[in-house]
C-alpha positions in Angstrom: -65.7 -48.2 57.9 -65.6 -50.3 54.8 -62.2 -51.2 52.8 -62.2 -53.2 49.6 -59.0 -53.7 47.4 -60.2 -53.7 43.7 -57.7 -55.1 41.2 -56.6 -53.1 38.3 -54.0 -55.1 36.6 -50.9 -57.2 36.6 -47.8 -58.4 35.3 -45.9 -61.7 34.8 -43.2 -60.9 37.1 -43.4 -58.3 40.2 -44.1 -54.8 40.4 -41.0 -52.7 42.3 -42.2 -48.9 41.9 -45.3 -46.9 41.5 -45.8 -42.7 41.1 -48.8 -40.5 40.0 -48.0 -38.1 37.2 -50.3 -36.5 34.5 -53.9 -37.7 36.1 -52.6 -41.3 35.7 -50.5 -43.4 38.4 -47.4 -45.3 36.9 -46.1 -49.0 37.7 -42.8 -50.3 37.1 -41.8 -53.9 37.1 -38.9 -56.6 37.6 -37.0 -58.6 35.3 -38.3 -58.5 31.9 -39.6 -55.4 32.9 -43.0 -53.7 31.8 -43.9 -50.1 32.8 -48.1 -49.2 32.7 -50.3 -46.5 33.6 -53.8 -46.5 35.0 -56.4 -45.6 34.6 -57.3 -47.8 32.3 -54.9 -50.3 32.8 -52.1 -49.9 29.6 -48.8 -51.5 28.7 -46.8 -48.6 28.0 -43.5 -50.3 27.2 -41.0 -53.3 27.3 -37.9 -51.9 28.8 -34.5 -53.9 28.2 -34.6 -57.6 29.3 -32.9 -58.0 32.9 -33.7 -54.6 33.8 -35.9 -53.6 36.9 -37.5 -50.3 37.2 -36.7 -49.3 40.7 -37.9 -45.7 41.0 -40.0 -42.8 39.4 -39.3 -39.1 39.7 -41.2 -36.1 38.6 -38.6 -33.5 37.1 -39.4 -30.3 35.2 -43.0 -31.7 34.3 -41.2 -34.7 33.0 -41.4 -38.4 34.3 -38.5 -40.0 34.7 -37.1 -43.8 35.9 -34.1 -45.2 37.1 -33.2 -48.9 36.1 -31.5 -51.9 38.1 -28.6 -54.1 36.1 -28.2 -51.8 33.0 -27.6 -48.4 35.0 -29.9 -46.4 33.1 -32.2 -43.6 33.9 -35.2 -42.7 31.5 -37.0 -40.4 30.5 -40.6 -40.1 29.1 -42.2 -38.4 26.1 -45.3 -36.7 27.8 -47.3 -36.6 24.5 -46.6 -40.0 24.0 -46.2 -42.4 27.1 -45.0 -45.4 25.2 -41.9 -43.3 24.2 -38.7 -43.4 26.8 -35.5 -42.1 25.8 -32.2 -43.2 27.7 -30.5 -39.9 29.2 -27.8 -41.1 31.4 -26.1 -44.7 30.8 -23.7 -45.4 34.2 -20.8 -47.9 34.4 -22.5 -48.7 37.8 -25.1 -51.1 37.0 -27.6 -51.0 39.8 -29.8 -48.1 39.8 -31.9 -47.7 42.9 -33.0 -44.4 44.0 -34.2 -41.0 42.6 -35.1 -37.7 44.2 -35.6 -33.9 43.2 -34.3 -31.1 44.8 -34.5 -27.4 44.1 -33.0 -27.1 40.0 -31.4 -30.6 40.3 -32.5 -34.2 39.7 -30.6 -37.0 41.3 -29.9 -40.6 40.8 -28.0 -43.3 42.9 -26.1 -46.2 41.6 -24.8 -49.2 43.3 -21.7 -51.6 41.3 -22.8 -55.5 41.2 -22.1 -56.8 44.9 -23.1 -53.3 46.7 -19.7 -52.2 47.3 -19.1 -49.0 45.5 -21.7 -46.2 45.4 -22.2 -42.9 43.3 -24.9 -40.2 43.1 -25.3 -38.3 39.8 -26.9 -35.1 39.6 -28.3 -33.0 36.4 -30.0 -29.7 36.1 -31.4 -30.3 32.7 -32.0 -34.2 32.9 -30.7 -34.3 29.2 -28.2 -37.2 27.9 -24.8 -36.1 28.6 -25.6 -33.5 31.1 -25.1 -35.6 34.4 -22.4 -35.0 36.9 -21.2 -37.0 39.5 -22.0 -35.9 43.1 -20.3 -38.6 45.2 -18.6 -41.5 44.9 -17.6 -43.9 47.9 -16.9 -47.5 49.0 -18.3 -49.9 51.4 -21.9 -50.2 51.5 -25.2 -49.8 49.5 -27.2 -46.7 49.5 -30.9 -48.0 48.5 -33.0 -44.5 48.6 -32.6 -40.7 48.2 -35.2 -38.7 49.6 -35.1 -34.9 49.7 -35.9 -33.3 52.5 -35.2 -29.7 54.7 -32.8 -28.7 51.8 -30.6 -31.7 51.5 -31.0 -34.9 49.7 -30.7 -37.8 52.1 -29.1 -41.2 50.8 -30.2 -44.1 53.2 -28.9 -47.5 53.6 -26.2 -49.7 55.1 -22.5 -49.6 55.5 -21.3 -53.2 54.8 -22.4 -56.0 52.8 -25.8 -57.3 53.3 -26.3 -59.6 56.4 -23.5 -57.7 58.3 -23.9 -54.1 57.2 -25.2 -51.5 59.6 -27.6 -48.5 59.2 -25.7 -45.5 57.5 -27.1 -42.5 55.8 -25.7 -39.4 54.1 -26.8 -36.2 53.1 -25.9 -33.3 50.8 -26.4 -31.6 47.6 -24.5 -31.4 44.2 -21.1 -32.3 45.2 -21.0 -31.8 48.9 -22.1 -34.7 51.1 -21.5 -36.0 54.7 -22.3 -38.7 57.0 -25.5 -38.2 59.1 -24.5 -39.2 62.5 -28.0 -39.7 64.2 -29.2 -42.1 61.4 -26.1 -44.2 61.8 -26.4 -47.8 63.3 -24.3 -46.7 66.7 -26.0 -43.8 67.2 -29.9 -45.2 66.9 -29.9 -47.7 69.2 -26.6 -47.5 70.9 -24.9 -50.1 69.4 -23.9 -51.3 65.9 -26.9 -53.2 64.9 -27.1 -55.0 61.5 -29.6 -53.9 59.0 -30.7 -51.4 56.7 -32.4 -48.0 56.1 -35.3 -49.7 53.2 -37.4 -46.5 52.8 -38.4 -43.2 53.6 -40.9 -40.6 53.1 -41.5 -36.8 54.1 -44.9 -36.2 56.0 -46.2 -33.2 58.1 -42.4 -31.8 58.0 -40.5 -34.4 59.2 -38.4 -37.2 57.4 -40.0 -40.7 58.3 -37.3 -43.5 58.0 -37.9 -47.4 57.8 -35.4 -50.0 58.8 -35.1 -53.6 58.1 -33.1 -56.5 57.3 -32.6 -56.9 60.9 -31.3 -60.3 62.6 -34.4 -60.2 64.6 -36.9 -60.2 61.6 -38.3 -56.6 62.6 -39.0 -53.6 60.7 -39.1 -50.5 62.3 -40.2 -46.7 61.8 -38.5 -43.4 63.2 -39.0 -39.8 62.6 -36.4 -37.5 61.8 -36.4 -33.5 62.1 -33.1 -32.6 60.4 -31.2 -32.8 63.8 -32.2 -35.6 66.1 -34.0 -38.9 65.8 -37.5 -39.9 67.3 -37.6 -43.1 69.8 -39.3 -46.1 67.9 -42.5 -45.2 66.4 -43.6 -48.6 65.0 -42.6 -52.1 65.1 -43.8 -55.2 63.2 -42.2 -58.6 62.4 -41.6 -58.5 58.9 -38.0 -58.3 57.3 -38.0 -55.0 55.5 -40.5 -51.9 54.9 -40.7 -52.3 51.1 -42.5 -48.8 50.5 -44.2 -45.5 51.8 -46.2 -42.9 50.7 -48.5 -39.9 51.3 -52.0 -39.8 50.5 -55.3 -38.1 51.5 -53.4 -36.6 54.6 -52.3 -40.0 55.8 -48.9 -41.8 55.6 -48.8 -45.4 54.4 -46.3 -47.9 54.9 -46.4 -51.7 53.3 -44.1 -54.2 55.1 -43.0 -58.2 54.0 -40.4 -60.1 53.5 -37.0 -60.0 51.7 -37.5 -60.1 48.1 -35.5 -63.1 47.4 -37.3 -66.2 48.5 -36.1 -70.0 48.5 -39.1 -71.3 47.2 -42.9 -70.4 45.8 -44.2 -70.9 49.4 -46.9 -68.2 50.5 -45.5 -64.9 52.0 -47.1 -61.9 53.4 -47.3 -58.2 53.1 -49.1 -56.1 55.6 -50.4 -52.5 55.1 -50.7 -50.0 57.4 -51.5 -46.3 57.6 -51.4 -43.2 60.4 -52.6 -39.7 60.4 -49.8 -38.3 62.8 -47.1 -41.1 63.0 -47.1 -41.0 66.4 -47.0 -44.3 68.6 -50.4 -45.8 68.9 -51.8 -44.4 65.9 -50.6 -47.0 63.5 -54.1 -48.7 61.8 -53.5 -52.2 60.3 -55.6 -52.2 56.8 -55.3 -55.7 55.2 -52.6 -58.6 54.6 -51.7 -59.4 51.5 -51.0 -63.1 50.9 -48.7 -64.0 47.6 -46.7 -66.7 46.0 -43.1 -65.5 45.1 -42.5 -66.0 41.3 -39.2 -67.7 39.6 -37.2 -65.1 37.8 -33.8 -65.5 37.3 -32.9 -68.5 39.0 -34.6 -67.0 42.2 -38.1 -66.8 44.1 -38.7 -63.2 43.8 -41.2 -61.0 45.7 -42.0 -57.0 46.4 -44.4 -54.4 47.1 -45.2 -50.7 46.8 -47.7 -48.3 47.4 -48.7 -44.7 45.9 -51.6 -42.2 45.4 -53.5 -41.1 42.8 -56.5 -38.1 43.4 -56.4 -39.1 47.0 -56.8 -43.0 46.5 -54.1 -45.3 47.6 -52.9 -47.5 45.1 -51.1 -51.1 46.1 -49.1 -53.3 44.1 -47.7 -56.7 45.7 -46.2 -59.2 43.7 -47.8 -59.0 40.3 -51.1 -57.8 41.1 -52.1 -53.9 41.2 -55.1 -52.7 43.2 -57.0 -49.4 44.0 -58.0 -49.0 47.5 -61.8 -48.3 47.8 -63.0 -46.7 51.1 -66.5 -46.3 51.8 -67.0 -43.0 54.3 -69.2 -43.8 57.2 -72.9 -42.3 57.4 -73.1 -39.6 60.2 -73.8 -40.8 63.7 -77.8 -41.2 64.7 -78.1 -38.1 67.4 -78.3 -39.2 70.9 -81.1 -38.7 72.9 -82.4 -38.3 76.4 -79.8 -36.2 77.7 -80.4 -35.3 81.6 -78.5 -33.2 83.7 -77.5 -34.3 87.5 -76.4 -32.3 90.4 -73.8 -34.3 92.6 -72.9 -32.6 96.1 -71.7 -30.5 96.7 -70.3 -28.7 94.0 -70.4 -30.8 90.8 -72.9 -31.9 87.9 -72.7 -34.5 85.2 -75.2 -35.6 82.3 -76.4 -38.6 80.9 -78.0 -39.6 77.6 -78.9 -42.6 75.3 -76.6 -43.6 72.6 -78.5 -44.5 69.2 -75.6 -44.7 67.3 -73.4 -47.8 66.2 -70.9 -46.0 64.2 -69.7 -43.1 66.2 -66.1 -42.3 67.3 -66.9 -40.2 70.3 -69.6 -37.7 71.8 -68.7 -34.2 72.4 -70.3 -32.6 75.5 -71.0 -29.2 76.0 -72.6 -26.8 78.8 -74.3 -23.4 79.5 -74.9 -21.8 82.6 -77.1 -19.1 81.0 -80.0 -21.3 79.6 -78.3 -22.0 76.3 -77.3 -18.7 75.2 -73.6 -19.2 74.9 -72.3 -22.9 75.0 -68.8 -24.3 76.4 -66.9 -27.1 75.6 -66.6 -29.3 78.4 -65.1 -32.8 76.8 -65.0 -35.5 74.3 -65.5 -39.1 75.6 -65.4 -42.2 73.6 -67.8 -44.3 71.8 -70.8 -46.2 73.5 -70.3 -44.0 76.7 -73.4 -42.9 78.4 -72.2 -40.5 80.6 -70.0 -37.5 81.3 -67.5 -36.5 83.9 -67.9 -34.4 86.9 -68.1 -30.8 86.0 -67.3 -28.2 88.8 -70.6 -25.7 89.1 -69.7 -24.5 92.1 -69.8 -20.3 90.3 -72.8 -21.3 88.7 -76.8 -20.5 89.5 -77.9 -23.5 87.0 -76.6 -25.3 84.5 -77.6 -27.7 81.2 -75.8 -29.8 79.2 -75.9 -30.7 75.4 -74.4 -33.7 73.3 -73.8 -34.9 69.9 -72.2 -37.8 68.5 -69.0 -37.6 65.8 -67.4 -40.0 63.2 -64.7 -39.1 60.5 -67.8 -37.8 58.4 -69.0 -35.4 61.0 -71.3 -34.5 63.7 -75.0 -35.7 64.8 -77.7 -33.4 65.8 -77.3 -32.3 69.4 -79.2 -33.7 72.3 -80.0 -30.9 75.0 -81.0 -31.3 78.5 -83.0 -29.1 80.8 -81.5 -26.5 83.1 -80.9 -27.4 86.9 -80.5 -25.4 89.4 -77.4 -25.3 91.8 -78.2 -25.5 95.2 -75.9 -23.2 97.6 -73.5 -25.3 100.2 -76.0 -24.0 103.2 -79.0 -25.3 101.3 -77.7 -28.6 100.9 -79.2 -31.0 103.9 -76.2 -32.4 105.9 -76.6 -35.8 107.5 -77.5 -35.8 111.1 -75.3 -37.9 113.3 -76.8 -39.2 116.7 
């Protein structure tokens, strides 16, 4: 399978967030932020100097975004994507997360220095119609995720570099800590770091932790009550973003957004069809150079999905991931059934394909009138396991190759007779 990343657009600083809406995918930038959509690549708006567009969300068929540094929530005029109105202006200026649950849209804000946190909500999204859901002191809520009838507010308790994993959940004005997602519960001790990203996939909440002293990012799965063991770990300072696309979950990992220089840094893109241990596939490593902005060197990455295609924005470049589907594998040949005394049979074949994922083996004891599944074996294998044939008079096998695109034609053996135990010549010892 061939994967390419096709550049679709760029910005002067870096991209922080992305989301598909109305047949286009939107990207939000940092610093002197601009909004863009695609296709085609189009600059829709210059937002206020010093703002950063940190999250998009969709509520009541309208696109919203929240900003850092100004404390605004904007709503887009769907008929004119260049027209955005401020629908909430908060005294807490670091807007970082949004979520939609039921008939409400939620936004979370931190104060400068990340010491006070606030969640606001609205059932209309209109200016002047936002209420405070909760306000608490002593940490930073980075992300909101709607899951299983609650909004999860995930981040850390304490300051950057010393704070520990922390999460709360609730709706409207009723909120509480989620003990299973707090640091002492996760790893049995108070580990410094943050929950940095979250996404719902296959009915479960997946959470990415980062900002750890060991420099690792880790992924866990939460079912609303208990947290799984570690599913994936990578030496990268934080999980920046996650999304679901075409039935798979995608995560991008990388460095902290503030860097000491423009020296090259790296982002790592992974995907998984299940989220389970061992199912994570590395797709690409992006190398970028942080850009000087507001007195620091900055960098970030995000992922999104439009029409079952993945889009990746790393630093100031946006890409579309183009994946060439594999061709069907060539059918195997020379399928031969073998008897193995006293009561086993197996088959061999010739592998004629170079792109199979594996082979499906079936058997029949009535000359092919009915077929039964025996096993799947891996790529490049040319022999099955042993089948117990003690109950049969004859046996035949058939086999076909498969990959993500589908199955090849069958290769079928002839019947072989199964001798009875009394017919099997026993060795004679003298």
